Structures are given as structure tokens and as C-alpha cells.
Backbone bond lengths (Angstrom), bond angles and torsions (degrees), N, CA, C in turn:
res aa  C-N    CA-C-N  psi(-1)  N-CA   C-N-CA  omega(-1)  CA-C   N-CA-C  phi
1 M - - - 1.462 - - 1.536 109.80 -
2 K 1.339 115.85 147.12 1.460 120.31 -178.73 1.522 111.76 -61.77
3 I 1.332 116.35 -38.06 1.465 119.25 -176.83 1.514 110.75 -63.88
4 E 1.340 117.20 -36.99 1.464 120.46 178.21 1.526 110.90 -69.13
5 K 1.331 115.47 -38.71 1.464 119.48 176.54 1.526 110.31 -64.00
6 L 1.343 115.37 -38.04 1.455 120.17 178.61 1.521 110.87 -63.63
7 R 1.317 115.88 -44.47 1.463 120.55 179.10 1.537 110.63 -62.91
8 D 1.333 116.51 -45.84 1.458 120.63 -178.28 1.529 111.28 -64.98
9 T 1.332 115.52 -39.69 1.470 120.41 -179.25 1.521 111.19 -62.69
10 I 1.328 116.55 -48.18 1.468 120.71 -178.93 1.521 110.70 -67.59
11 K 1.318 116.61 -39.50 1.463 120.56 179.20 1.525 110.48 -62.23
12 G 1.335 115.70 -36.22 1.453 120.47 -178.25 1.519 113.68 -67.38
13 L 1.325 117.18 -17.91 1.464 120.64 178.94 1.527 112.03 -75.19
14 G 1.323 116.22 -21.96 1.468 121.02 175.08 1.512 115.04 83.29
15 E 1.316 117.07 -44.79 1.467 122.16 -179.88 1.527 107.61 -155.14
16 V 1.339 116.74 133.69 1.467 118.71 -176.04 1.529 111.96 -139.62
17 S 1.335 113.67 153.21 1.464 121.87 167.12 1.523 105.44 -115.24
18 V 1.322 116.05 120.71 1.459 120.38 -178.90 1.527 109.30 -95.31
19 A 1.330 116.52 123.08 1.462 120.08 173.39 1.524 106.71 -69.03
20 F 1.327 115.81 106.18 1.467 121.39 -164.99 1.523 112.17 -115.41
21 S 1.331 115.46 112.14 1.466 120.63 178.82 1.526 112.03 -94.70
22 G 1.323 115.67 -20.53 1.458 119.64 -173.74 1.518 112.12 96.21
23 G 1.342 116.52 -1.15 1.457 120.84 174.36 1.517 110.28 -76.51
24 V 1.317 116.77 169.53 1.467 120.08 -173.21 1.527 111.84 -64.39
25 D 1.332 118.74 -34.42 1.465 120.91 -177.82 1.528 111.83 -65.10
26 S 1.329 115.85 -54.01 1.468 119.16 -178.83 1.528 111.13 -70.42
27 T 1.331 117.07 -23.96 1.463 119.75 176.75 1.521 110.96 -68.52
28 L 1.322 116.77 -43.74 1.462 120.09 178.38 1.526 110.52 -62.00
29 V 1.320 116.48 -45.02 1.467 120.50 179.19 1.533 110.46 -61.34
30 S 1.333 116.24 -42.60 1.472 120.80 179.86 1.517 111.51 -65.58
31 K 1.325 116.45 -40.64 1.466 121.20 179.53 1.524 110.71 -59.86
32 I 1.320 116.23 -47.67 1.464 120.21 -178.77 1.526 110.82 -70.07
33 A 1.325 116.40 -38.85 1.471 119.93 178.03 1.527 110.44 -59.81
34 Y 1.320 116.48 -42.26 1.464 120.23 179.78 1.530 110.99 -67.21
35 E 1.316 116.14 -38.65 1.465 119.75 -179.83 1.530 111.95 -63.83
36 V 1.320 116.66 -41.33 1.470 119.11 -173.66 1.524 113.57 -94.30
37 L 1.349 116.93 -19.03 1.472 119.31 -176.86 1.527 113.82 -120.97
38 G 1.320 117.34 -12.57 1.458 119.84 179.40 1.518 112.47 58.96
39 D 1.327 116.67 -128.30 1.467 121.38 -177.12 1.520 114.05 -71.80
40 K 1.325 116.85 -3.98 1.460 119.31 175.24 1.529 111.74 -85.66
41 A 1.326 115.16 2.53 1.466 121.06 176.08 1.528 108.84 -113.21
42 T 1.310 116.35 132.85 1.466 121.68 178.78 1.526 109.69 -130.99
43 A 1.316 115.98 131.18 1.465 120.80 174.06 1.528 107.40 -90.03
44 V 1.309 116.45 129.46 1.464 120.86 -177.24 1.532 109.51 -120.64
45 T 1.315 115.67 118.21 1.458 121.44 177.60 1.518 108.80 -106.55
46 V 1.319 116.11 116.41 1.463 121.45 178.77 1.523 108.33 -93.47
47 V 1.315 115.16 121.97 1.464 121.75 -174.92 1.526 109.98 -110.02
48 S 1.324 116.28 132.86 1.454 121.23 178.26 1.524 109.87 -136.35
49 E 1.310 115.99 -173.83 1.468 120.39 177.42 1.520 111.43 -63.60
50 F 1.327 116.80 -17.43 1.458 121.38 -178.35 1.530 112.73 -86.70
51 T 1.315 117.39 -3.55 1.465 121.76 -175.13 1.510 111.15 -97.66
52 G 1.329 117.10 125.62 1.459 121.53 178.20 1.518 111.74 -74.79
53 E 1.322 116.63 150.93 1.467 121.03 -179.69 1.529 111.39 -61.21
54 N 1.322 117.42 -36.43 1.462 119.74 179.00 1.527 111.72 -64.82
55 D 1.335 115.72 -34.12 1.466 119.45 177.97 1.528 110.94 -68.65
56 I 1.322 116.08 -36.81 1.468 120.07 179.09 1.528 110.30 -67.01
57 S 1.321 116.20 -49.55 1.474 119.84 -179.26 1.523 110.92 -63.98
58 G 1.340 116.56 -35.51 1.465 120.00 178.23 1.515 111.70 -65.58
59 A 1.324 116.73 -39.97 1.468 120.73 179.04 1.525 110.74 -65.77
60 I 1.320 116.63 -41.60 1.474 120.94 178.58 1.523 110.31 -61.43
61 K 1.324 116.11 -46.93 1.469 121.19 -179.04 1.525 111.21 -62.31
62 T 1.310 116.85 -43.04 1.464 120.50 -177.38 1.526 111.41 -68.86
63 A 1.325 117.13 -39.70 1.462 120.34 177.76 1.527 110.66 -62.85
64 E 1.320 116.09 -39.85 1.471 120.64 177.16 1.526 110.34 -63.68
65 E 1.297 116.43 -39.03 1.464 121.72 178.77 1.526 110.73 -61.62
66 I 1.334 115.98 -41.93 1.465 120.85 179.60 1.531 110.96 -70.56
67 G 1.337 115.52 -40.81 1.465 121.05 -176.88 1.510 112.96 100.00
68 I 1.317 117.13 -1.43 1.462 121.88 -176.73 1.523 111.33 -74.58
69 K 1.330 117.07 149.77 1.463 121.03 172.70 1.521 108.44 -59.10
70 H 1.318 115.73 140.27 1.463 119.14 -174.30 1.524 110.29 -134.81
71 K 1.309 115.63 124.80 1.463 121.22 175.60 1.520 109.30 -113.98
72 I 1.328 115.54 136.52 1.459 120.79 172.65 1.524 107.35 -110.68
73 I 1.312 115.81 121.84 1.459 121.50 -178.90 1.521 108.96 -115.60
74 K 1.315 116.26 124.20 1.464 120.59 -179.89 1.521 110.26 -94.97
75 V 1.324 115.66 131.48 1.459 120.73 177.55 1.529 109.55 -129.68
76 K 1.316 115.45 149.69 1.460 120.75 176.63 1.524 107.75 -95.18
77 I 1.312 115.15 116.31 1.458 120.26 -177.20 1.530 111.74 -109.58
78 L 1.309 116.17 -27.65 1.464 120.86 -172.75 1.527 111.27 -79.25
79 D 1.318 114.92 69.14 1.464 119.89 176.85 1.524 108.69 -155.00
80 G 1.307 115.64 172.58 1.457 120.69 175.72 1.518 113.88 53.22
81 E 1.332 114.44 -137.21 1.459 121.43 -174.09 1.519 112.75 -65.75
82 I 1.335 117.33 -36.57 1.461 120.68 -177.88 1.523 111.15 -60.35
83 K 1.319 117.01 -37.96 1.464 120.95 -179.38 1.526 111.37 -60.17
84 K 1.330 116.87 -29.35 1.465 121.17 179.70 1.527 111.88 -75.88
85 N 1.325 116.05 -11.12 1.465 122.43 175.51 1.537 113.62 62.06
86 P 1.336 116.58 53.70 1.472 119.33 178.32 1.527 110.59 -73.22
87 E 1.315 116.60 169.47 1.465 120.31 -177.31 1.526 112.85 -68.45
88 N 1.311 117.78 -16.68 1.472 120.00 175.08 1.529 111.41 -98.96
89 R 1.324 116.11 23.43 1.467 121.60 -179.42 1.536 111.97 -53.67
90 C 1.322 116.57 -44.63 1.473 119.47 -177.47 1.523 111.57 -61.80
91 Y 1.315 115.70 -37.98 1.468 119.44 177.64 1.526 110.46 -65.25
92 L 1.331 116.68 -48.63 1.469 120.88 -179.24 1.526 111.15 -60.70
93 C 1.314 115.83 -40.31 1.465 121.19 179.63 1.528 110.44 -65.60
94 K 1.337 116.17 -44.50 1.464 120.90 -179.19 1.522 110.95 -61.77
95 V 1.325 116.16 -38.12 1.460 120.59 178.24 1.524 110.31 -60.47
96 K 1.331 116.78 -44.84 1.470 120.31 179.43 1.523 111.11 -63.95
97 I 1.316 116.21 -41.24 1.464 120.54 -179.08 1.525 110.85 -64.86
98 L 1.319 116.51 -51.66 1.468 120.43 -176.31 1.526 112.21 -65.49
99 S 1.323 116.93 -34.07 1.464 119.60 -179.88 1.526 112.08 -70.16
100 S 1.326 116.96 -12.23 1.464 120.15 -179.67 1.533 112.83 -98.51
101 I 1.334 117.03 -6.07 1.465 120.65 -178.29 1.523 109.65 -88.60
102 P 1.325 117.59 122.30 1.468 120.59 -179.78 1.525 111.97 -78.23
103 G 1.322 115.75 162.25 1.461 120.31 176.60 1.517 111.90 104.38
104 K 1.317 116.32 149.24 1.462 120.98 -177.37 1.519 112.67 -85.66
105 N 1.330 117.37 -24.86 1.463 121.12 -179.60 1.529 109.57 -111.03
106 I 1.325 116.25 91.75 1.462 120.50 177.81 1.522 107.89 -96.20
107 I 1.319 116.66 129.01 1.460 121.46 177.13 1.526 108.02 -126.67
108 D 1.331 116.19 158.15 1.460 118.12 179.74 1.522 110.91 -145.12
109 G 1.322 116.29 -175.51 1.461 121.53 -173.69 1.515 114.80 -97.50
110 T 1.319 118.39 15.98 1.467 120.02 176.27 1.520 108.98 -55.52
111 N 1.333 117.19 131.42 1.468 119.49 -174.25 1.526 112.24 -118.78
112 A 1.330 115.38 177.59 1.465 121.40 -173.56 1.521 113.24 -65.65
113 D 1.317 117.90 -19.10 1.465 120.95 -179.82 1.524 113.02 -89.84
114 D 1.317 117.34 -8.85 1.461 120.17 -178.70 1.532 110.42 -72.50
115 D 1.315 114.96 136.63 1.453 121.84 -177.45 1.531 110.97 -67.40
116 E 1.314 115.83 125.41 1.461 121.26 -178.90 1.528 111.75 -63.89
117 K 1.338 116.19 -20.39 1.464 120.67 -177.36 1.527 113.11 -86.83
118 R 1.322 117.81 -2.83 1.464 119.51 178.88 1.525 109.78 -58.98
119 P 1.347 117.04 139.11 1.480 120.26 -177.51 1.523 113.69 -55.13
120 G 1.323 116.26 -35.47 1.459 119.61 -177.62 1.517 113.71 -67.27
121 M 1.348 117.04 -22.31 1.459 120.70 -179.17 1.529 111.19 -61.72
122 R 1.314 115.77 -38.29 1.463 120.19 179.15 1.522 110.47 -59.68
123 A 1.324 116.23 -42.62 1.467 120.33 179.34 1.527 110.96 -64.93
124 L 1.330 117.09 -39.90 1.461 120.23 178.49 1.531 110.98 -59.15
125 R 1.319 115.44 -43.50 1.469 119.23 179.49 1.524 111.15 -65.60
126 E 1.323 116.40 -42.97 1.464 120.35 -177.65 1.522 112.08 -63.44
127 F 1.316 116.82 -33.94 1.465 120.73 -179.20 1.525 112.65 -92.77
128 G 1.317 116.93 1.21 1.459 119.96 177.67 1.518 113.23 67.26
129 V 1.321 117.30 30.49 1.467 121.16 179.17 1.524 109.09 -71.60
130 Y 1.329 115.74 130.18 1.466 119.86 179.65 1.530 109.12 -87.86
131 T 1.331 115.71 133.55 1.464 121.33 -177.46 1.532 109.47 -118.55
132 P 1.329 117.16 80.68 1.467 120.12 -172.07 1.525 114.77 -60.93
133 L 1.338 117.67 -36.11 1.465 119.42 -179.91 1.531 110.26 -64.14
134 K 1.310 115.74 -42.98 1.468 120.15 179.65 1.523 110.91 -68.22
135 E 1.319 115.76 -43.68 1.469 119.84 -177.69 1.526 111.96 -62.02
136 L 1.324 116.62 -32.74 1.464 120.84 -177.73 1.523 112.69 -95.26
137 G 1.339 116.51 6.09 1.463 119.85 176.38 1.518 114.73 71.60
138 I 1.325 116.91 29.82 1.465 121.23 -179.72 1.527 108.73 -95.39
139 G 1.340 116.34 116.85 1.454 122.21 -177.43 1.516 113.20 -98.24
140 K 1.339 114.94 -176.83 1.463 121.20 -171.89 1.528 113.37 -61.23
141 W 1.325 117.40 -44.55 1.466 119.65 -177.57 1.521 110.58 -62.13
142 E 1.326 115.63 -45.06 1.467 120.33 -179.16 1.525 110.53 -66.59
143 I 1.324 117.51 -35.38 1.463 121.27 178.15 1.524 110.14 -62.17
144 R 1.321 116.40 -44.78 1.469 119.95 179.66 1.526 111.26 -63.59
145 Q 1.324 116.47 -39.26 1.469 120.26 178.04 1.529 111.19 -64.13
146 L 1.317 116.13 -44.32 1.463 120.42 179.05 1.526 111.35 -65.27
147 A 1.338 115.51 -41.65 1.466 119.82 179.37 1.527 110.51 -62.33
148 K 1.320 115.89 -37.14 1.472 120.03 178.33 1.525 110.58 -67.28
149 E 1.333 115.63 -42.40 1.465 119.87 178.70 1.520 111.27 -63.16
150 Y 1.325 116.38 -33.63 1.467 120.67 178.20 1.528 111.85 -79.28
151 G 1.318 117.66 -3.77 1.465 121.24 178.53 1.512 113.52 75.92
152 L 1.325 117.88 23.23 1.471 120.56 -179.75 1.527 109.94 -76.28
153 S 1.306 116.19 127.64 1.464 120.48 -173.02 1.522 113.62 -66.28
154 N 1.321 117.45 -19.89 1.465 119.60 -177.55 1.534 112.58 -101.36
155 H 1.335 116.95 22.29 1.467 120.05 -175.32 1.529 113.37 -59.71
156 N 1.341 116.12 -25.89 1.468 118.99 179.75 1.528 112.54 -109.59
157 K 1.330 116.74 17.58 1.459 120.77 179.44 1.520 110.51 -66.08
158 E 1.330 115.54 135.00 1.462 120.19 179.58 1.525 110.46 -70.07
159 S 1.329 115.31 148.61 1.462 119.83 175.84 1.528 109.77 -67.83
160 N 1.308 115.98 149.85 1.463 119.89 -179.68 1.531 109.09 -141.94
161 S 1.296 115.57 164.88 1.457 121.06 176.78 1.521 108.00 -132.68
162 C 1.316 117.02 168.33 1.464 120.02 -174.18 1.525 111.91 -68.79
163 L 1.320 115.56 162.90 1.464 121.89 -176.52 1.531 112.71 -61.46
164 A 1.323 117.20 -29.55 1.464 120.43 -177.35 1.522 112.30 -63.93
165 T 1.327 117.33 -24.73 1.466 120.29 -178.58 1.527 111.90 -69.20
166 R 1.313 117.87 -9.72 1.476 121.29 179.00 1.526 111.90 -85.53
167 I 1.315 116.69 -4.12 1.462 121.39 -177.79 1.530 109.03 -109.55
168 P 1.325 118.60 128.46 1.475 121.01 -176.78 1.528 111.66 -59.82
169 F 1.320 115.93 143.95 1.465 120.65 176.67 1.528 110.53 -52.59
170 H 1.332 114.09 143.80 1.470 123.97 177.73 1.526 113.35 73.91
171 S 1.332 116.55 1.00 1.459 120.80 170.52 1.525 106.37 -96.35
172 E 1.319 117.55 122.87 1.460 121.43 -173.06 1.532 112.03 -54.77
173 I 1.312 115.09 137.25 1.468 120.96 176.63 1.523 108.54 -91.40
174 T 1.316 116.46 127.69 1.458 121.52 177.39 1.518 109.68 -128.64
175 K 1.322 115.95 159.34 1.466 120.15 177.16 1.524 110.81 -61.68
176 D 1.321 116.37 -35.50 1.468 120.51 179.78 1.533 110.65 -62.64
177 K 1.316 117.04 -44.80 1.467 120.20 178.73 1.525 110.94 -62.94
178 L 1.311 116.22 -45.63 1.461 120.71 -179.74 1.520 111.23 -61.24
179 N 1.331 116.43 -39.99 1.459 121.40 178.98 1.526 110.85 -63.23
180 K 1.329 117.05 -43.02 1.468 121.26 179.87 1.529 111.22 -63.65
181 I 1.310 115.98 -41.47 1.465 120.89 178.84 1.531 110.52 -63.14
182 E 1.330 115.88 -43.51 1.469 119.61 -179.79 1.520 111.25 -64.39
183 I 1.319 117.68 -40.97 1.473 121.66 177.73 1.530 109.93 -59.64
184 A 1.329 116.72 -45.57 1.461 121.15 -178.13 1.528 111.75 -64.80
185 E 1.326 117.02 -44.25 1.459 119.46 -178.14 1.523 111.52 -69.75
186 N 1.321 116.51 -35.29 1.466 119.45 175.40 1.523 110.58 -64.45
187 A 1.336 116.67 -37.69 1.464 120.98 179.30 1.526 110.74 -62.10
188 L 1.309 116.58 -39.71 1.461 120.92 178.11 1.530 110.95 -70.37
189 N 1.329 115.71 -43.87 1.469 119.59 179.22 1.524 112.63 -61.51
190 E 1.331 116.30 -34.96 1.465 120.46 179.50 1.527 111.76 -63.62
191 E 1.320 116.64 -22.33 1.466 121.29 175.29 1.528 111.34 -95.74
192 K 1.355 114.55 15.49 1.464 121.82 179.52 1.534 112.06 60.40
193 I 1.310 114.38 39.80 1.460 122.41 174.50 1.527 106.19 -110.38
194 Y 1.333 116.21 112.40 1.456 120.66 -170.72 1.525 112.80 -118.76
195 N 1.341 113.96 177.01 1.465 122.01 -179.88 1.522 110.81 53.77
196 I 1.317 115.38 44.86 1.458 122.26 -176.45 1.528 110.92 -111.44
197 R 1.315 115.33 167.34 1.457 122.00 172.11 1.525 108.01 -135.72
198 A 1.310 117.23 127.50 1.462 121.94 175.05 1.518 107.00 -104.48
199 R 1.316 116.13 89.97 1.461 120.48 -176.84 1.528 109.50 -82.77
200 L 1.311 115.13 140.54 1.462 121.02 -178.51 1.522 108.30 -109.95
201 V 1.341 114.77 109.35 1.454 120.97 -175.46 1.530 109.85 -128.68
202 N 1.323 116.54 112.13 1.472 121.15 176.53 1.536 112.58 50.66
203 D 1.327 115.67 55.33 1.470 121.68 178.59 1.519 112.69 59.25
204 K 1.316 116.02 31.24 1.463 121.92 176.56 1.522 109.02 -136.73
205 F 1.325 117.23 138.07 1.456 120.95 173.08 1.521 108.68 -86.53
206 V 1.305 116.16 133.66 1.455 121.79 169.68 1.522 106.04 -113.20
207 F 1.329 116.04 103.78 1.459 120.41 -179.40 1.530 109.08 -85.68
208 E 1.320 116.14 116.90 1.456 121.24 175.03 1.526 107.32 -100.04
209 I 1.326 116.03 115.35 1.460 121.87 -172.24 1.529 109.83 -129.88
210 P 1.344 118.06 132.73 1.464 120.80 177.74 1.531 111.18 -59.25
211 A 1.316 116.57 148.52 1.466 122.04 -176.18 1.529 112.74 -53.22
212 K 1.330 116.83 -37.23 1.467 119.53 -175.70 1.520 113.12 -66.94
213 Y 1.345 117.16 -14.74 1.466 120.36 -179.49 1.526 113.59 -106.02
214 L 1.318 118.18 -1.53 1.467 120.42 -174.66 1.521 112.24 -62.49
215 K 1.327 116.46 -41.07 1.470 119.36 179.13 1.526 110.48 -64.72
216 K 1.315 116.39 -41.02 1.466 120.18 178.49 1.524 110.11 -63.59
217 Y 1.322 116.94 -37.27 1.457 120.07 177.82 1.524 110.40 -63.78
218 E 1.315 116.32 -45.81 1.466 120.45 179.83 1.533 110.57 -58.67
219 D 1.316 116.84 -40.08 1.467 121.16 -179.26 1.521 112.31 -71.81
220 S 1.341 116.38 -22.24 1.467 120.70 -174.66 1.521 112.82 -111.12
221 T 1.311 117.69 8.90 1.468 121.70 -172.82 1.517 113.16 -53.42
222 D 1.324 117.25 -46.65 1.474 120.30 -177.51 1.524 111.62 -62.88
223 K 1.338 116.38 -42.83 1.463 120.38 179.52 1.534 110.42 -62.32
224 I 1.320 115.22 -43.66 1.463 119.79 -178.48 1.514 110.80 -64.88
225 K 1.323 116.67 -43.97 1.470 120.51 179.74 1.525 111.18 -62.27
226 N 1.318 116.95 -37.90 1.472 120.31 177.67 1.521 111.00 -64.70
227 R 1.325 116.35 -38.62 1.459 120.10 -177.93 1.526 112.37 -69.53
228 I 1.315 116.70 -28.06 1.464 118.50 -177.14 1.528 112.40 -99.58
229 T 1.319 117.23 10.88 1.467 120.89 179.32 1.522 111.72 -55.42
230 K 1.328 116.39 -38.22 1.469 121.35 -176.87 1.521 113.09 -64.75
231 T 1.330 117.99 -14.87 1.462 120.08 179.08 1.537 112.04 -79.58
232 N 1.334 115.29 -16.58 1.474 121.42 -177.35 1.527 113.14 62.95
233 I 1.325 116.22 19.42 1.467 120.88 174.15 1.526 107.74 -93.20
234 K 1.317 116.66 119.01 1.463 121.06 -173.84 1.527 113.44 -95.09
235 T 1.328 116.19 -26.22 1.467 120.09 -173.10 1.522 111.31 -103.75
236 I 1.337 115.46 130.98 1.457 121.16 178.22 1.530 108.72 -127.64
237 E 1.328 115.32 128.01 1.466 120.50 173.58 1.517 107.25 -110.36
238 L 1.318 117.20 136.92 1.450 121.37 -177.45 1.524 109.68 -108.24
239 R 1.324 115.26 131.03 1.464 120.87 176.03 1.519 109.68 -130.91
240 E 1.317 115.44 146.84 1.455 119.45 175.70 1.510 109.56 -79.97
241 R 1.325 116.53 130.88 1.467 121.24 -179.67 1.509 110.19 -96.71
242 E 1.313 115.71 128.64 1.466 119.85 -179.34 1.510 111.17 -76.94
């Protein structure tokens, strides 16, 4: 069985640092790492200006649920080339993140369904990060099933990406923009509207919302607009997210 191979593979590493976002993929890897290695497994969450507060608190809660040792490492990413938001931003960001994770055996939750062409993949290869889920052909659906069987509370958590991805390439990334995006997405989440993106384009929010939440958005529009008043963004465009 793949799960047994996964357990044996991680156990064979002897000691690991798991790049831990708090998403279902890295949670499953962390859960198994803790089971087979105990205190020789550490979940490491790298926090930057691109990380939302809800993501940080979620990672802390999930690590506590697992019982694994958890380190939070803060890094400054919003400087130099990354601030200019080039098309290889994800690669540059991943390099900074991985270079801050201690330990010789770094593993992460990259899975068999992840696109090999993603910019971050290059950084994973350069740093020698081991991706057991991908290596064993375990994809997203199977990960969710395994996470559910393990009783992990986030087994059905939607995938997410960092706040910087809401800003178009070559448009400068600033703390102010990131703050506005986080306020908007929190406003939507507070109405139980999930798996969304609040993109900031030319002083306009483009809310990308899955079809199943569009009616809820329409019913909550006034509340959401009131919550985002502090952003001083007046224009909102609504798009259906696939």
C-alpha cells in the first residue's frame, strides 16, 4: 500500500524538517513524520509579509493537533527583486523560504498532481527537498482521503496560495496592497465564502468566487462592503472562479 511505503520512506530518513504551511498536503506528511519519527520530526512554518494571519494561526492549530514540534521562522521577503514582482517571483520566494529551513532532510507536501512546471519546483530541486507524496504517486484526492482516515480536521481544507499571487506580475508589491487583500479575503471568509481570490488590479478588487458561493455573496454584499471600507477600494468586479 502507498501509505505503508510513505511511512517507511519517511522513517528511513531518520530525521526531517517538514516545510509546513498548514494545508492538507503538508499536514498529512507532518502527521506521518511525527508518527514514525516522533521528536526527530519538526514542522517548520516560514512566515513572511506574504503570509496571512489566518494562515499562521491555522498552521499553529494544526501542528498542535498533530502533536509535532513546530517552529515558526520569520523572513523578510518584500525587498529587492521580489518587490518588483517579476514573473519568477515564486521561484525567488521559494529560494528564500527553503534557505531559512534548518536540517539536512527537508521534505514537503508537493503531490503527484502538482504541475512540474511550477516555478517553485525548480527551487525544490536545487535545495534537494524530498517530495514523498509526489515520488509515490499520491495525488490530491487520495491525500484528502488519507487525511480523513487519520482524523485530520483540515482534510477538506481548500488549497490556497500566498497573498502576493493576487497582484499582477510587474505591479510592485507593497505592504499596503497585501494588507488590503487580506482584509478583503477575511471579509469574504467571515461570511463563510471560501476558496476565493481577492485580486487587486489598478485600484479595483476583482473577487473570484466559486459558483456555489455566488448566491451567498449576493446576500452578504452590504456586509462585505462595510468590512472593506478601510481599504478605500470603491470598485469591485465579480468573477466566477473555476
